[in-house]
Backbone as CSV, one residue per row, in Angstrom:
resi,resn,N_x,N_y,N_z,CA_x,CA_y,CA_z,C_x,C_y,C_z
1,MET,94.616,103.972,95.047,94.458,102.516,95.118,93.743,102.118,93.789
2,THR,93.991,100.842,93.428,93.519,100.544,92.110,92.755,99.304,92.130
3,HIS,92.007,99.016,91.110,91.296,97.741,90.853,91.787,97.094,89.652
4,THR,92.410,95.990,89.633,93.032,95.423,88.468,92.563,93.920,88.306
5,PRO,92.285,93.540,87.053,91.986,92.138,86.813,92.993,91.185,87.305
6,HIS,92.571,90.145,88.027,93.582,89.283,88.594,93.588,88.011,87.682
7,ASP,94.815,87.557,87.390,94.935,86.472,86.470,95.589,85.235,87.138
8,PRO,94.759,84.341,87.458,95.309,83.110,88.253,96.280,82.389,87.359
9,GLY,96.199,82.444,86.052,97.125,81.705,85.201,98.608,82.067,85.331
10,ASN,98.826,83.328,86.023,100.168,83.724,86.121,100.678,83.382,87.496
11,GLN,100.006,82.549,88.293,100.445,82.109,89.647,101.254,80.891,89.602
12,PRO,102.060,80.695,90.496,102.784,79.375,90.489,101.826,78.176,90.619
13,ALA,102.245,77.112,89.966,101.307,75.954,90.001,101.399,75.403,91.396
14,THR,100.238,74.887,91.840,100.208,74.308,93.165,99.492,72.956,93.051
15,ARG,99.933,71.939,93.740,99.265,70.641,93.631,97.941,70.684,94.384
16,ALA,97.129,69.757,94.084,95.767,69.597,94.658,95.881,69.397,96.149
17,SER,94.819,69.621,96.798,94.851,69.545,98.262,95.232,68.113,98.782
18,GLU,96.115,68.065,99.880,96.404,66.810,100.389,95.413,66.429,101.589
19,LEU,94.442,67.193,101.806,93.374,66.773,102.718,92.623,65.658,102.251
20,ALA,92.176,64.821,103.145,91.280,63.673,102.730,90.076,64.172,102.017
21,PRO,89.630,63.430,100.970,88.356,63.751,100.402,87.201,63.718,101.276
22,GLU,86.304,64.670,101.149,85.085,64.802,101.999,83.844,64.710,101.276
23,SER,82.851,64.023,102.015,81.504,63.920,101.445,80.832,65.272,101.760
24,ALA,79.668,65.490,101.216,78.903,66.664,101.587,78.534,66.673,102.973
25,GLU,78.317,65.453,103.553,77.882,65.272,104.986,79.122,65.710,105.797
26,ASP,80.272,65.383,105.415,81.507,65.777,106.202,81.676,67.246,106.232
27,VAL,81.456,67.940,105.075,81.524,69.357,105.001,80.429,69.982,105.892
28,LEU,79.264,69.418,105.845,78.063,69.963,106.703,78.512,69.985,108.129
29,ARG,79.001,68.781,108.562,79.352,68.609,109.983,80.494,69.540,110.408
30,ARG,81.386,69.821,109.550,82.443,70.807,109.884,81.861,72.184,109.934
31,ARG,80.949,72.581,109.075,80.328,73.850,109.173,79.547,73.988,110.492
32,HIS,78.892,72.921,110.860,78.097,73.029,112.120,79.026,73.108,113.273
33,ALA,80.236,72.483,113.272,81.110,72.466,114.363,81.718,73.915,114.505
34,LEU,81.712,74.592,113.424,82.149,75.983,113.438,80.999,77.021,113.839
35,ARG,79.848,76.352,114.085,78.674,77.191,114.410,78.154,77.965,113.246
36,GLU,78.422,77.464,112.003,77.890,78.089,110.800,76.658,77.333,110.297
37,VAL,75.680,78.136,109.970,74.405,77.513,109.519,74.569,76.953,108.089
38,ALA,74.138,75.768,107.820,74.281,75.143,106.414,73.213,74.132,106.304
39,ASP,72.765,73.910,105.033,71.646,72.921,104.732,72.244,71.681,103.960
40,ALA,71.971,70.573,104.261,72.508,69.346,103.647,72.375,69.436,102.192
41,ARG,71.127,69.615,101.670,70.964,69.672,100.272,71.606,70.868,99.634
42,GLY,71.625,72.061,100.198,72.337,73.089,99.721,73.898,72.971,99.504
43,VAL,74.542,72.291,100.576,75.901,71.965,100.577,76.209,71.158,99.383
44,GLU,75.374,70.050,99.187,75.699,69.109,98.148,75.478,69.773,96.705
45,LEU,74.533,70.608,96.593,74.329,71.256,95.361,75.488,72.273,95.033
46,LEU,75.975,72.911,96.000,77.078,73.752,95.878,78.369,73.070,95.600
47,LEU,78.624,71.873,96.151,79.826,71.122,95.765,79.733,70.535,94.419
48,ASN,78.535,70.003,94.021,78.417,69.574,92.637,78.628,70.737,91.573
49,ALA,78.028,71.823,91.913,78.245,73.043,90.987,79.755,73.370,90.887
50,ALA,80.402,73.331,92.100,81.819,73.638,92.176,82.734,72.595,91.239
51,THR,82.223,71.335,91.284,82.938,70.367,90.495,82.655,70.625,89.030
52,ALA,81.471,71.091,88.678,81.094,71.279,87.262,81.974,72.421,86.599
53,ILE,82.363,73.330,87.432,83.185,74.534,86.956,84.672,74.378,87.286
54,GLY,84.917,73.172,87.721,86.471,72.876,87.893,87.064,73.370,89.289
55,LEU,86.376,73.694,90.271,86.901,74.138,91.495,87.049,72.912,92.502
56,THR,86.349,71.899,92.270,86.460,70.530,93.067,86.480,69.442,92.134
57,ASP,87.037,68.345,92.573,86.953,67.000,91.906,86.017,66.159,92.808
58,LYS,85.224,65.325,92.146,84.351,64.423,92.883,84.687,63.006,92.483
59,CYS,84.792,62.176,93.441,84.901,60.700,93.268,84.277,59.977,94.230
60,ASP,83.413,59.019,93.853,82.769,58.148,94.849,81.898,58.887,95.910
61,GLY,81.428,60.099,95.451,80.595,60.883,96.353,81.385,61.772,97.316
62,ARG,82.676,61.848,97.084,83.691,62.665,97.955,84.244,63.682,97.054
63,PHE,84.561,64.813,97.697,85.139,66.011,97.056,86.471,66.385,97.605
64,THR,87.304,66.828,96.531,88.576,67.514,96.908,88.770,68.710,96.083
65,ASN,89.594,69.661,96.637,89.924,70.832,95.842,90.774,70.645,94.665
66,THR,90.544,71.247,93.671,91.554,71.202,92.493,92.681,72.071,92.742
67,ALA,93.736,71.981,91.974,95.001,72.827,92.151,94.534,74.348,92.094
68,LEU,93.690,74.604,91.152,93.260,76.047,90.923,92.752,76.618,92.243
69,THR,91.837,75.771,92.990,91.202,76.272,94.195,92.261,76.307,95.270
70,GLU,93.061,75.362,95.426,94.238,75.407,96.394,95.109,76.672,96.203
71,THR,95.321,77.046,94.955,96.198,78.175,94.683,95.479,79.510,94.973
72,CYS,94.270,79.696,94.560,93.565,80.953,94.516,92.540,81.147,95.563
73,LEU,91.956,80.028,96.054,90.692,80.244,96.853,90.918,79.702,98.346
74,THR,92.080,79.398,98.708,92.383,79.010,100.094,93.287,80.077,100.727
75,PRO,93.125,80.462,101.937,93.908,81.524,102.515,95.405,81.382,102.392
76,GLY,95.930,80.218,102.350,97.410,80.085,102.365,97.885,79.725,100.944
77,GLY,97.045,79.856,99.983,97.524,79.598,98.569,98.451,80.673,98.024
78,ALA,99.307,80.152,97.028,100.215,81.031,96.461,99.746,82.281,95.812
79,GLY,98.481,82.162,95.273,97.871,83.230,94.648,96.479,83.505,95.197
80,ALA,96.393,83.512,96.586,95.204,83.546,97.309,94.368,84.812,96.998
81,MET,93.127,84.687,96.536,92.236,85.772,96.288,91.160,85.913,97.336
82,THR,91.251,85.267,98.474,90.127,85.147,99.314,89.733,86.523,99.852
83,ARG,90.718,87.465,100.121,90.368,88.718,100.733,89.837,89.627,99.648
84,SER,90.406,89.502,98.403,89.803,90.327,97.392,88.424,89.858,97.024
85,LEU,88.069,88.641,97.146,86.617,88.221,96.924,85.755,88.796,97.986
86,HIS,86.201,88.779,99.186,85.460,89.454,100.195,85.159,90.802,99.992
87,LEU,86.211,91.538,99.407,85.984,92.912,99.016,84.977,93.151,97.943
88,GLU,85.065,92.187,96.941,84.133,92.303,95.746,82.717,91.943,96.349
89,ARG,82.582,91.211,97.351,81.207,91.041,97.883,80.577,92.310,98.393
90,ALA,81.427,93.182,98.994,80.966,94.477,99.461,80.582,95.309,98.252
91,PHE,81.460,95.287,97.299,81.138,96.080,96.017,79.824,95.541,95.389
92,TYR,79.628,94.301,95.376,78.336,93.766,94.846,77.187,94.337,95.499
93,ARG,77.233,94.514,96.838,76.055,95.036,97.529,75.818,96.414,96.971
94,ARG,76.844,97.237,96.802,76.676,98.607,96.339,75.890,98.663,94.981
95,TRP,75.983,97.752,94.156,75.227,97.767,92.882,73.727,97.626,93.144
96,GLY,73.341,97.116,94.332,71.922,97.094,94.625,71.331,98.504,94.849
97,ARG,72.228,99.439,95.102,71.830,100.835,95.383,71.952,101.713,94.232
98,LEU,72.144,101.199,93.129,72.530,102.012,91.942,71.353,102.913,91.596
99,SER,70.141,102.542,91.657,69.057,103.446,91.399,69.062,104.592,92.194
100,GLU,69.319,104.464,93.522,69.422,105.558,94.398,70.566,106.567,93.968
101,ALA,71.669,106.021,93.674,72.800,106.845,93.201,72.495,107.634,92.003
102,VAL,71.740,107.005,91.021,71.516,107.613,89.751,70.424,108.739,90.086
103,ARG,69.565,108.535,90.892,68.499,109.547,91.188,69.119,110.728,91.888
104,THR,70.019,110.440,92.794,70.535,111.621,93.532,71.889,112.221,93.096
105,GLY,72.532,111.410,92.311,73.893,111.728,91.851,74.948,111.785,92.960
106,GLN,74.620,110.971,94.064,75.426,110.947,95.265,75.746,109.531,95.605
107,ARG,76.833,109.248,96.333,77.086,108.000,96.807,76.072,107.700,97.949
108,PRO,75.349,106.526,97.874,74.371,106.261,98.948,74.873,106.248,100.401
109,ALA,74.147,106.664,101.284,74.517,106.740,102.668,74.871,105.432,103.208
110,GLU,74.251,104.471,102.773,74.472,103.071,103.330,75.827,102.583,102.870
111,ASP,76.352,103.034,101.689,77.754,102.642,101.298,78.773,103.251,102.316
112,ARG,78.502,104.580,102.712,79.349,105.145,103.665,79.376,104.400,104.996
113,ARG,78.207,103.924,105.453,78.147,103.231,106.651,78.908,101.789,106.545
114,ASP,78.890,101.223,105.379,79.717,99.966,105.157,81.209,100.254,105.472
115,GLU,81.650,101.446,104.966,83.099,101.743,105.216,83.384,102.167,106.530
116,GLY,82.401,102.391,107.439,82.624,102.714,108.868,82.807,101.511,109.694
117,ALA,82.726,100.231,109.118,82.888,98.965,109.923,84.434,98.949,110.324
118,GLY,84.521,98.348,111.528,85.871,98.405,112.163,86.874,97.565,111.357
119,ASP,86.571,96.629,110.489,87.644,95.906,109.735,87.662,96.333,108.292
120,TRP,86.859,97.371,107.887,86.766,97.768,106.519,88.139,98.125,105.918
121,VAL,88.897,99.038,106.573,90.234,99.502,105.928,91.151,98.338,105.841
122,ARG,91.303,97.375,106.791,92.261,96.351,106.700,91.871,95.316,105.542
123,ASN,90.397,95.071,105.450,90.107,94.286,104.423,90.246,94.833,102.993
124,PHE,90.027,96.152,102.985,90.238,96.880,101.652,91.749,96.828,101.319
125,VAL,92.582,97.128,102.157,94.089,97.112,101.942,94.508,95.750,101.437
126,TYR,94.149,94.700,102.225,94.653,93.402,101.952,93.917,92.812,100.651
127,GLY,92.684,93.185,100.482,91.981,92.768,99.244,92.598,93.357,98.031
128,LEU,92.948,94.617,97.993,93.632,95.209,96.847,95.051,94.696,96.659
129,ARG,95.620,94.282,97.865,96.935,93.712,97.728,96.970,92.337,97.048
130,ASP,95.869,91.572,97.286,95.686,90.260,96.641,95.656,90.454,95.180
131,ILE,94.887,91.543,94.693,94.694,91.726,93.299,96.092,92.241,92.698
132,ALA,96.831,92.959,93.469,98.063,93.546,92.896,99.217,92.630,92.732
133,ARG,99.214,91.588,93.568,100.480,90.667,93.666,100.895,90.109,92.396
134,PRO,99.992,89.609,91.596,100.452,88.959,90.250,100.838,90.081,89.247
135,VAL,100.182,91.327,89.400,100.432,92.445,88.444,101.655,93.127,88.691
136,ALA,102.044,93.384,89.935,103.212,94.205,90.188,104.483,93.831,89.578
137,PRO,104.893,92.472,89.498,106.089,92.171,88.835,106.087,92.422,87.317
138,ALA,104.984,92.301,86.764,104.849,92.628,85.233,105.043,94.076,85.097
139,ILE,104.560,94.928,85.933,104.802,96.323,85.790,106.212,96.726,86.011
140,ALA,106.776,96.057,87.047,108.285,96.412,87.340,109.014,96.027,86.087
141,GLU,108.756,94.972,85.520,109.387,94.489,84.325,109.318,95.446,83.172
142,ALA,108.174,96.020,82.980,107.858,96.826,81.852,108.470,98.265,82.029
143,LEU,108.571,98.770,83.244,108.951,99.985,83.489,110.461,100.189,83.554
144,GLU,111.062,100.801,82.592,112.607,101.010,82.599,112.962,102.267,83.336
145,LEU,113.756,102.061,84.402,114.240,103.144,85.134,115.862,103.000,85.208
146,PRO,116.467,104.131,85.500,118.022,103.999,85.564,118.435,103.023,86.663
147,GLY,119.269,102.078,86.280,119.701,101.195,87.320,121.063,101.364,87.805
148,ASP,121.728,102.462,87.416,123.148,102.693,87.734,123.293,103.756,88.748
149,ARG,122.282,104.210,89.401,122.390,105.288,90.416,121.210,105.141,91.308
150,PRO,121.357,105.691,92.555,120.309,105.560,93.576,119.112,106.448,92.915
151,LEU,117.843,105.825,93.299,116.593,106.409,92.768,115.714,106.657,94.073
152,ARG,114.940,107.632,94.073,113.892,107.825,95.054,112.563,107.858,94.369
153,LEU,111.625,107.057,94.868,110.363,106.954,94.264,109.211,107.229,95.306
154,ILE,108.210,107.867,94.874,107.075,108.067,95.753,105.825,107.420,95.053
155,ASP,105.133,106.630,95.856,104.020,105.849,95.562,102.725,106.498,96.066
156,VAL,102.115,107.430,95.329,101.147,108.287,95.797,99.779,107.466,96.008
157,GLY,99.281,107.449,97.160,98.203,106.618,97.482,98.370,105.252,97.291
158,GLY,99.633,104.795,97.544,100.064,103.443,97.213,99.579,102.213,97.979
159,CYS,98.711,102.534,98.924,97.934,101.521,99.659,98.846,100.381,100.223
160,HIS,98.919,99.192,99.542,99.546,98.027,100.122,101.104,98.075,99.859
161,GLY,101.576,98.925,98.883,102.984,98.994,98.577,103.548,97.977,97.615
162,GLU,102.641,97.084,97.057,103.197,96.012,96.240,103.957,96.493,94.998
163,TYR,103.569,97.647,94.398,104.136,98.069,93.201,105.511,98.696,93.525
164,SER,105.615,99.330,94.650,106.851,99.938,95.126,107.834,98.840,95.431
165,MET,107.372,97.746,96.106,108.259,96.546,96.378,108.632,95.868,95.245
166,ALA,107.814,95.698,94.195,108.272,95.126,93.045,109.389,95.819,92.365
167,LEU,109.246,97.067,92.265,110.352,97.940,91.654,111.664,97.909,92.502
168,ALA,111.443,97.862,93.892,112.653,97.777,94.746,113.354,96.450,94.464
169,ARG,112.588,95.409,94.243,113.261,94.087,93.947,113.993,94.160,92.613
170,ARG,113.339,94.829,91.640,114.080,94.944,90.358,115.244,95.811,90.394
171,TYR,115.176,97.064,91.098,116.181,97.994,91.076,116.899,98.074,92.447
172,PRO,118.032,97.425,92.760,118.562,97.363,94.039,118.947,98.831,94.594
173,LEU,119.223,99.827,93.796,119.489,101.085,94.289,118.256,102.029,94.546
174,LEU,117.084,101.460,94.330,115.834,102.297,94.489,115.377,102.175,95.886
175,THR,114.916,103.343,96.425,114.166,103.408,97.702,112.829,104.091,97.348
176,ALA,111.706,103.587,98.115,110.426,104.130,97.802,109.728,104.595,99.059
177,THR,108.773,105.495,98.852,107.967,106.055,99.943,106.564,105.894,99.466
178,VAL,105.771,105.096,100.232,104.344,104.894,100.045,103.638,106.004,100.824
179,PHE,102.977,106.935,100.039,102.303,108.113,100.759,100.827,107.861,100.884
180,GLU,100.363,107.583,102.136,98.958,107.133,102.352,98.375,107.794,103.450
181,LEU,96.944,107.642,103.503,96.241,108.196,104.675,96.413,107.498,105.978
182,PRO,96.345,108.150,107.154,96.652,107.531,108.312,96.028,106.187,108.715
183,ALA,94.867,106.012,108.225,94.159,104.757,108.511,94.763,103.581,107.827
184,VAL,95.433,103.824,106.649,95.979,102.806,105.806,97.391,102.553,106.311
185,VAL,98.080,103.376,106.868,99.506,103.295,107.163,99.896,102.010,107.998
186,PRO,99.149,101.641,109.037,99.561,100.425,109.781,99.557,99.169,109.068
187,PHE,98.569,99.037,108.165,98.428,97.818,107.332,99.571,97.784,106.249
188,ALA,99.810,98.920,105.617,100.816,98.951,104.696,102.183,98.662,105.191
189,ARG,102.478,99.120,106.443,103.726,98.873,107.024,103.864,97.417,107.488
190,GLU,102.713,96.841,107.850,102.668,95.390,108.136,103.053,94.600,106.909
191,ILE,102.420,95.006,105.778,102.773,94.233,104.556,104.192,94.350,104.094
192,VAL,104.712,95.556,104.193,106.125,95.765,103.797,107.093,95.016,104.683
193,ALA,106.749,94.993,106.007,107.614,94.342,106.916,107.555,92.835,106.685
194,GLU,106.415,92.262,106.390,106.326,90.811,106.080,107.095,90.539,104.978
195,ALA,107.296,91.391,104.009,107.993,91.104,102.688,109.563,91.300,102.926
196,GLY,109.975,91.864,104.116,111.363,92.009,104.389,111.931,93.284,103.632
197,LEU,111.219,94.176,103.316,111.709,95.368,102.552,111.448,96.673,103.432
198,ALA,111.200,96.628,104.625,111.120,97.835,105.448,112.278,98.762,105.390
199,GLY,113.546,98.228,105.184,114.599,99.070,105.051,114.711,99.939,103.763
200,ARG,113.995,99.616,102.759,113.940,100.243,101.491,112.703,100.945,101.009
201,VAL,111.625,100.411,101.615,110.261,100.849,101.279,109.568,101.362,102.643
202,SER,109.391,102.739,102.756,108.862,103.384,103.843,107.414,103.667,103.582
203,VAL,106.651,103.939,104.581,105.241,104.302,104.444,105.067,105.616,105.196
204,GLN,104.601,106.688,104.513,104.599,107.966,105.063,103.070,108.384,105.254
205,GLU,102.726,108.901,106.373,101.388,109.350,106.627,101.125,110.670,106.016
206,GLY,100.019,110.796,105.223,99.769,112.136,104.609,98.452,112.118,103.888
207,ASP,97.984,113.247,103.476,96.777,113.432,102.787,96.987,114.389,101.545
208,PHE,97.167,113.849,100.406,97.635,114.710,99.161,96.488,115.718,98.872
209,GLN,95.275,115.471,99.307,94.368,116.487,99.078,94.586,117.811,99.818
210,ARG,95.187,117.763,100.945,95.444,118.883,101.819,96.830,119.351,101.998
211,GLU,97.823,118.619,101.555,99.189,118.903,101.548,100.031,118.484,100.492
212,GLY,101.306,118.995,100.422,102.150,118.614,99.383,102.778,117.226,99.539
213,LEU,103.538,116.874,98.558,104.128,115.381,98.626,105.575,115.477,99.042
214,GLY,106.176,116.665,99.280,107.592,116.695,99.660,108.330,116.850,98.214
215,GLY,109.641,116.538,98.233,110.392,116.751,96.979,111.539,115.858,96.925
216,GLY,112.312,115.943,95.882,113.509,115.214,95.661,113.367,113.809,95.061
217,TYR,112.205,113.587,94.382,111.799,112.204,93.879,112.313,112.118,92.381
218,ASP,112.658,110.922,92.074,113.087,110.658,90.670,111.940,109.996,89.758
219,ALA,110.956,109.441,90.515,109.762,108.828,89.897,108.588,108.854,90.782
220,ALA,107.411,108.925,90.260,106.198,108.862,91.040,105.215,107.969,90.407
221,LEU,104.635,107.089,91.222,103.582,106.145,90.713,102.195,106.817,91.175
222,VAL,101.321,106.872,90.214,99.965,107.434,90.481,99.016,106.279,89.832
223,PHE,98.729,105.263,90.707,98.084,104.029,90.221,96.649,104.027,90.811
224,GLY,95.654,104.094,90.080,94.295,103.892,90.619,93.875,104.982,91.633
225,VAL,94.450,106.121,91.505,94.241,107.158,92.563,93.340,108.312,91.970
226,LEU,93.597,108.691,90.731,92.823,109.723,90.134,91.388,109.462,90.075
227,ASN,91.060,108.123,90.017,89.522,107.754,89.909,88.717,108.038,91.109
228,GLY,89.303,108.309,92.281,88.666,108.546,93.484,88.551,110.141,93.744
229,GLU,89.177,110.896,92.854,89.297,112.329,93.159,88.130,113.064,92.326
230,PRO,87.625,114.080,92.920,86.694,114.929,92.123,87.341,115.481,90.823
231,PRO,86.615,115.984,89.882,87.209,116.455,88.620,88.315,117.467,88.786
232,ASP,88.226,118.428,89.574,89.336,119.469,89.782,90.507,118.895,90.615
233,GLY,90.247,117.836,91.309,91.298,117.286,92.149,92.270,116.435,91.349
234,ARG,91.962,116.008,90.123,92.769,115.142,89.298,93.936,115.901,88.797
235,PRO,93.715,117.102,88.028,94.890,117.860,87.537,95.580,118.476,88.789
236,ALA,94.864,118.803,89.841,95.679,119.303,90.993,96.692,118.351,91.582
237,LEU,96.356,117.048,91.559,97.348,116.062,92.014,98.441,115.966,91.074
238,ILE,98.231,115.987,89.830,99.283,115.930,88.790,100.333,117.153,89.049
239,ARG,99.762,118.311,89.312,100.582,119.421,89.542,101.432,119.258,90.842
240,LYS,100.917,118.602,91.859,101.612,118.305,93.084,102.748,117.329,92.890
241,VAL,102.425,116.271,91.928,103.534,115.321,91.624,104.625,116.002,90.821
242,PHE,104.298,116.967,89.973,105.301,117.615,89.119,106.270,118.381,90.145
243,ALA,105.650,119.032,91.127,106.433,119.818,92.138,107.340,118.861,93.014
244,ALA,106.977,117.642,93.127,107.714,116.745,93.958,108.924,116.150,93.234
245,LEU,108.848,116.195,91.924,110.009,115.379,91.183,111.156,116.241,90.876
246,ASN,112.340,115.627,90.851,113.547,116.315,90.387,113.531,116.570,88.928
247,PRO,114.238,117.452,88.343,114.238,117.655,86.905,114.656,116.322,86.289
248,GLY,113.898,115.897,85.237,114.109,114.561,84.579,113.345,113.517,85.158
249,GLY,112.718,113.731,86.358,111.872,112.770,87.013,110.660,112.368,86.161
250,ARG,110.099,111.213,86.437,108.931,110.702,85.737,107.727,110.474,86.511
251,ILE,106.504,110.787,86.089,105.267,110.447,86.550,104.793,109.153,85.825
252,VAL,104.408,108.193,86.405,103.898,106.935,85.903,102.453,106.702,86.358
253,MET,101.455,106.748,85.353,100.075,106.682,85.729,99.450,105.356,85.159
254,ARG,98.495,104.920,86.015,97.697,103.624,85.555,96.408,103.713,86.049
255,ASP,95.444,103.439,85.274,93.942,103.490,85.677,93.222,102.975,84.535
256,PHE,91.947,102.795,84.687,91.141,102.614,83.570,90.932,103.960,82.778
257,VAL,90.945,103.888,81.541,90.937,105.171,80.711,89.682,105.058,79.694
258,LEU,88.909,106.074,79.638,87.708,106.067,78.778,88.085,106.360,77.292
259,ASP,87.313,105.885,76.363,87.355,106.329,74.995,87.001,107.801,74.845
260,PRO,87.318,108.479,73.730,86.964,109.954,73.683,85.529,110.335,73.892
261,ASP,84.652,109.415,73.473,83.167,109.678,73.677,82.718,109.215,75.031
262,ARG,83.596,108.692,75.904,83.352,108.267,77.271,82.325,107.028,77.327
263,ALA,81.959,106.427,76.303,81.011,105.372,76.275,81.710,103.962,76.115
264,GLY,82.941,103.916,76.323,83.781,102.725,76.232,85.086,102.969,76.709
265,PRO,85.948,102.019,76.736,85.629,100.471,76.603,84.744,100.000,77.704
266,PRO,84.075,98.926,77.575,83.105,98.447,78.556,83.587,98.402,79.969
267,ASP,84.833,97.847,80.276,85.241,97.827,81.654,85.442,99.203,82.270
268,ALA,85.942,100.069,81.451,86.143,101.377,81.960,84.762,102.118,82.133
269,ALA,83.888,101.941,81.241,82.553,102.687,81.490,81.788,102.158,82.628
270,VAL,81.844,100.853,82.808,81.176,100.315,84.003,81.884,100.709,85.268
271,PHE,83.313,100.717,85.261,83.954,101.141,86.483,83.715,102.639,86.837
272,ALA,83.577,103.507,85.793,83.243,104.793,85.957,81.825,104.935,86.632
273,LEU,80.889,104.042,86.428,79.658,104.166,87.075,79.810,103.573,88.588
274,GLN,80.677,102.709,88.787,80.963,102.131,90.149,81.537,103.279,90.904
275,MET,82.242,104.260,90.331,82.746,105.344,91.160,81.589,106.263,91.664
276,LEU,80.518,106.234,90.972,79.313,106.981,91.450,78.846,106.344,92.816
277,LEU,79.048,105.090,92.878,78.602,104.350,94.192,79.642,104.423,95.195
278,ALA,80.884,104.601,94.873,81.938,104.388,95.855,82.692,105.762,96.316
279,THR,82.431,106.791,95.562,83.260,107.998,95.891,82.346,109.234,95.835
280,ASP,82.911,110.349,96.272,82.236,111.582,96.189,82.836,112.432,95.169
281,GLY,82.347,112.197,93.856,82.788,112.957,92.723,83.853,112.335,91.950
282,GLY,84.215,111.012,92.318,85.305,110.348,91.595,84.728,109.944,90.208
283,GLY,85.587,109.549,89.329,85.228,109.171,87.988,86.571,108.807,87.151
284,LEU,86.339,108.592,85.889,87.389,108.283,84.896,87.523,109.341,83.949
285,ASP,88.693,109.365,83.191,88.997,110.453,82.151,89.504,109.718,80.933
286,THR,89.656,110.534,79.924,90.258,110.000,78.635,91.774,110.272,78.686
287,SER,92.384,109.567,77.579,93.847,109.746,77.488,94.229,111.238,77.153
288,ASP,93.247,111.807,76.401,93.396,113.362,76.056,93.393,114.163,77.212
289,ASP,92.470,113.851,78.187,92.367,114.576,79.523,93.772,114.552,80.119
290,TRP,94.269,113.242,80.150,95.614,113.085,80.872,96.719,113.862,80.297
291,ALA,96.736,113.809,78.860,97.820,114.473,78.196,97.689,116.011,78.397
292,ARG,96.449,116.546,78.441,96.391,117.984,78.653,96.750,118.393,79.986
293,TRP,96.312,117.663,80.977,96.795,118.061,82.471,98.188,117.869,82.558
294,LEU,98.848,116.897,82.026,100.293,116.622,82.161,101.022,117.805,81.521
295,THR,100.590,118.140,80.332,101.281,119.362,79.622,101.056,120.676,80.338
296,GLU,99.849,120.828,80.882,99.618,122.033,81.611,100.451,122.182,82.891
297,ALA,100.722,120.985,83.554,101.530,120.965,84.745,103.031,121.257,84.427
298,GLY,103.458,120.964,83.183,104.802,121.208,82.786,105.510,120.038,82.263
299,PHE,104.868,118.884,82.281,105.525,117.633,81.738,105.723,117.646,80.368
300,ALA,106.635,116.929,79.774,106.760,116.625,78.413,105.626,115.791,77.889
301,PRO,105.370,115.700,76.603,104.269,114.896,76.127,104.369,113.412,76.569
302,PRO,103.340,112.862,77.126,103.374,111.467,77.574,103.540,110.423,76.526
303,ARG,103.992,109.283,76.876,104.058,108.020,76.174,103.374,106.991,76.855
304,THR,103.039,105.982,76.019,102.315,104.731,76.545,103.346,103.547,76.543
305,ILE,103.351,102.810,77.718,104.055,101.596,77.786,102.982,100.409,77.890
306,ALA,103.026,99.578,76.924,102.193,98.422,76.914,102.566,97.332,77.971
307,LEU,101.469,96.884,78.607,101.689,95.790,79.562,101.145,94.473,78.954
308,PRO,101.436,93.284,79.504,100.740,92.037,79.008,99.318,92.091,79.010
309,SER,98.611,91.522,78.039,97.253,91.626,77.772,96.382,91.213,79.003
310,TRP,96.884,90.278,79.826,96.086,89.809,80.930,96.017,90.927,82.139
311,VAL,96.874,91.868,82.012,96.942,92.921,83.093,95.676,93.832,82.805
312,GLY,95.423,94.150,81.546,94.136,94.828,81.281,94.321,96.309,81.270
313,SER,95.501,96.798,81.152,95.748,98.231,81.104,97.194,98.502,80.669
314,ALA,97.457,99.777,80.543,98.812,100.160,80.080,99.302,101.323,81.039
315,LEU,100.592,101.670,80.882,101.203,102.723,81.692,101.270,104.062,80.827
316,THR,100.964,105.131,81.515,101.271,106.359,80.919,102.373,107.049,81.580
317,VAL,103.421,107.498,80.882,104.721,107.934,81.522,105.036,109.359,80.857
318,ALA,105.429,110.356,81.670,105.681,111.657,81.304,106.890,112.160,82.113
319,ALA,107.784,112.905,81.588,108.968,113.314,82.214,108.945,114.777,82.512
320,LYS,109.494,115.190,83.605,109.655,116.507,84.028,110.947,117.055,83.229
321,PRO,110.854,118.123,82.420,111.998,118.503,81.743,113.183,118.871,82.734
322,GLY,114.388,118.635,82.132,115.495,118.936,82.933,116.557,117.821,82.633
323,ARG,117.312,117.527,83.647,118.428,116.588,83.632,118.223,115.408,82.686
């Protein structure tokens, strides 16, 4: 699973809300009707601040959503980010335990308890899906695969399946398998079914830490998966992908990648620190680390495929020698 910058600018335009403008008092009454605690002064300050940064419009003391808010911050919006923002709220809490993680070198126990909540997995899957939706078509466009013959793809730790579905839409002869942990499988299948692609994108239950990936695949996606693995688990997973590919098959990797001195770039260095809070032994690597592991596994030297700048990362592709 991966964390990717979301770019609202790449979402379809949506007109502003057709709901009647509301005063701060109207909003307060609606909150109270839903049995949610709110303060009149606090609500008005919040709405004024939202207007100042372009999330609402204000006219004659009444507020309406802007097109940006309707698109990205309402549950039915074309580029809805609501679930990913709930997920970020949980991640934000983790940073309050950073000192404990640094002292012990371990993920704080309270972070583990957070993930034990009944709705954690569903919120995690759908939150990451919201982040992936605008990015997946750009990746599918950038990744050139043979389009004249049937292809089998495995999406290792593919979570919501958005990347597999984007490739299936681009390549009509491609079928994909999303390989995921049992807890994730029901939600991934739900998302794929809603997209109408269950006939070409399947979700397979499995744990790549304990078992192989099968075989006969022409391509493998490894997106945002290595960062959750301990240091020896990362090259081990690459070796398993090599074994699962046909001769000539390709591994496609995407994640934050550190500079050679591991002190940058800033987003990667900070994300590596977040892995201390979120995983047992997870972290980030350099492009030289990837190249070495790929070569040791038997792949040809990797190449980089650039993605649009708003995506915030690139693809690393390496082929298994053969056909």
